[in-house]
N, C-alpha and C positions, 0 to 999 in steps of 0.2 A: 502497500499499497503504499501510495506514493504519501506525504505534508507536508503540505506546505501554511508558514505562517503570515501571516497577510499583518501589515501592520496599519490603524486606523488610528487617523490624526485630524476624528471630529465627530461625533456623538455617535451618527449611526453612518453603513451604509446601505442602498438596496438591493438585494440577495440578485438582480441580472443582471446591478453592474459591477456585483464584485463574483461574479461571475467573467467578465468579463475583464477588472484590473488586475485578476489572478492566473489569465491566462489561458484560462476553461475553453471561451472558444472568442469569438471575432468581434462579435459589438453585442449593446444590450439587448440588441432584436435579438440576437444569437441566446442570449439569457434567457430573455424571456417564454422562445421558444422550451429549451431544457427544463424548463419550470413547472412550463403549463405540461408537458411531457409526464410528470408527476415521477421524472428521476434525478429532485435533488431534495435531497434532507437538511432540517436543521435541527439543532441536537436531537438525533434518535429518529425522529416525525416526520414525514416526506409534507414535506410547505407545494402550497400550491398559488401560492399568492405573489406574482410576478417581481412589487416591490418593498415585499416582505425588509421591514429595516431587519439588519444584521447589526446588534451591539459585539463593544470588546466579550472579548469571553467564551461568543457563542461557538458550536464545532456545524460547519458547512460539511457536507459529501454528495458528492459527482459520481460517481461508477468510484475506484478504485482509488481518489483522490478523496481529501481530506483537507478541509482550512483551517485554520483558528484562527481566529480576530483577535487581534492582540490589539492594545497599546502602544502607540509608536514614544517612543521616549524623543523630552523637547532636542531639537539641532544646537550643537550651539554657536552663535554667529562671532561672521567673520571680523 
């Protein structure tokens, strides 16, 4: 199983956008199609809401890929 750690630097990210940002699909529209197909789970349950809000601490799974959403750490200023 492949594990991806996604650093979230805001309150939430929409599920379809997370799939795109994590590199599992080419666009938000493709992410919506994956979710609508019932192939994406959030915290162990199938999620059909395409723009479901994903927050720090949640786990998203698509096939044999798990995305763990973690808080982004501060970036030092120059």
